[in-house]
N, C-alpha and C positions, 0 to 999 in steps of 0.2 A: 584603580579598581583591582580587586584581588583576583588570583588565578581562578578561584571557584566562581566568582561573579562573571568573569570573562567566559568561562566554560558554559555557564547557563545561557549567556547571550549568544554564544556561537551556536549552540543547539537551537535556540529560537530563530536566529537569522537563517540558518540552513533550512529549517523546516518552513519558514516563511517564504524563502526563495522558491522552494518547491511548490508551495501553494500558489504563489504569484504566477509561476510558469503554467500551472494547470489552469488557472483562471484566465490567463492571457490566451491560451488555446481556445477556451470556451467563448471568449469575447470575439476572437477572430472568426470562429464558426458562426456566431450570431450575426456578423456583418453580411452574410449571404441572404438574410431576410430583408423585408422592406424597412424603411426608415422608422416607422412607428414601432415595429417589433424590436429594432435596434435600441431605441430609447428605453422601452420598458424592460427588455432583457438586460441592457447595460446597467440600468439602475439596480435591478435585482442582483446582477453579478457583483457589483461593488458592495452591496449589503452582505452578500454571502462571503465575499473576500474578507471584509472587515471582521465578520463573525469568526471565520476560519483563523485569521491572524490572532484574534483574541484567544481563541481556544488553543492555538499553537503555543502562545506565550504561557498560558496556564499549564499546559501539558509539559512544556520544557522545564517548568519550575517544580511541578508536583510529580512528574514522572509516571511510570506505569502503575496502574491500580493493583495488579496482582503480585507486586513485590513490596517489600517493606518500605515504609515512608522514607523517601530520600530523593533528591533531584535525579533526573535521568542520567546526567553526566557522571554522577557518583555510582550509578548502578551498572555501568558498562561491564565492569569486571564480574559482578554477580551474574549478569545475564550470560556472559561468555561461560562462566563456570557451570551454570545451570544447563546450558546447551551441551557442554562437554560431558557432563554427567549423564544426560539423556542419551547422548551418542554412545557412551561406554556401555550403558545398560542395554541399549538395542544391540550393540555388537555382541555382548555376552549372550543375550537371548538368541541371536542368530546362530552363535557357535553351539549353544546347547541344542538348538533345533537340528542342526546338522548331525550332531552326535546321536540324537534320538532317531533320526532317519537311518543312520548307519546301523544302529542297534536293531531296528525293525527289519532292515534288509537282511541282516544276518540271522534273524529269528522271525521269519514272516508269519508264523502261527502263534506267536507269543502274545497273549492278551495284555500282559503287563507292559510289554514293549509298545503296544498300540496306545495304551493309556498314557505312557510316558511321552510318546510323540504328540498326543493330543495336548497334554499339559505344556510341553515345550512350545508347541505352535501357538497356543493361547498367549503365552508370555511374549512371543515374538509378533503377536498380532497377525498371524497367518491363519485366519479363521477358516479358510477353505480346507487347509491341511488338517486343522483340528477336527472339522466336521467329518471329513473323509475317514480319519482314524477312528473316530467314535462310532461311525456307521459300521465300519468293519468289525469293531469289537462287539457292538450290539448284535449284528447279524449272527455272530458266532455264539454269543452267550444268551442273548435275550434278557439280560439282567435289567430290572427296572431302574436301578440307579444309573446305569450307563445311558438309559433312555432319557432320564432327566438331565444328565450331563450334556447330552446331544441337544436338548431343548435350550439349555443354558448357552451353548455354543452358538446356536442359531440366533438367540437373542443378542449376543455380542455382535454377531455379523450384521444384525439389523440396527446397530447403534442403540441398543438398550430397549428396543421395542419388542414385546412378546407377541410374536405373530400367531395367526390362527394355527399354523402347522405346529408351532411350539406348544400352543395350548392343548392340542389333541395329544401330543406326547406326554405332557404333564398330567393330564387327566388319566391316561392309561397307567402312568407310573403310580399315581396316588391310588388308583384302583387296586394295583398289585401290592402297594406298600404305603399305608397311611402315615407311617413314621418317616417318610422321605422328606427331610427338611427342605432340601433344595427345591423339590417339586412344589411343596406348599408355598414357599416364599415366592417363587416365580409365578405361580398361579394367582397369588394375591396381587402381584405386580400387574398381571394381565387384567384382572378385574379393575384395579385402580386406573389403569390406562384407558379403560373403556367406560369410565364414569360410574362404576359400581363401587363407590367408596365404602358404603356400609358393609358390603360383603367382604371387601378387602380388609377392612378393620377387624372383622370377626376372625378371619383366617390368620392375620398377622398377630393379633392378640393371643389367640390360642397357641400359635407357634412360639411366641415370646414367652408365655408361661411355661411351656415345656422346656424351652432352651434355658430359662432362668434356673431350672432345677437340675441342670446337667453340668458336670464339671467342664465339659468342652463346648458349652453352649454360649459362651460370652460373645464370640464372633457373630453368630446368628442373631443373638439378642440385640446387638448393636445395629445390625442391618435392619432388623424389624422396627426398632425404635426410631431409626432415622426416617423410615417411610411413614411411621405414625406421626412423627413431628411435622413432616411435610403436609400430611393430610390436615393436621390441626391448623397449620398456617394457612392453607388454602380455604378451609371451610369455616374458620373462626371458632372451632371447638377448643375447649381448654386442653392444653397439652398434657397436663397431669392426669386427665381423665382417660387418655389414650395410651400413653407409654407404659411399658411394663418394667417395674423396678427389678433389679437383681434379686434372686432368691425369693421371688413372689410366692406367696402361699397359694396352694392349689385351691381353685374355686369350684 
């Protein structure tokens, strides 16, 4: 047997041993029941065990679905590198966050320093810090763009859900500035998340048309079209009828 073949089966055997240990514990727990329960649960246990072992063998050969096709034993190095890169990125984000904190401490009334802290906190996934900095900046300036940035931060904190509080902030921002792309995009997301797909499509398509005519609009156009593709997939509508191509003609 080759080294690669042995590695595959070592992976399978280790994972199978773990499953057997788990199932053994479940079977011992089942013995505290009456005999009839033991028979039925024991039969079910072995069926589950066999299924798990089959799945384990397949997993050991096919590996993790979120990585490139290769056996798991060949991917250990790639997994370690991916984890190392993520750790380095987080460390850098944390360092930038501390520098931004220091800058604001030295310039407590500087709006730019507040926004820089908010940006650094978002990158470091410190959403409470981001929200606090944006609230401070908005209380001083009252700027509608900062208000929509606050709504975006609240959405991040809520794992991508546009809350009612965020919705109110977005509507206020759009009332002050209809050209606020961030507010329009997030309000469309709120509508979509609350089952109002037709209204979301109208907002996103209008935003996509505007973005497609701007030199700096490619990023927003991509976000909008991704949402429109998702709606097409969920509703069965033709994707081509929803997405906005680059440099779309004004309608």
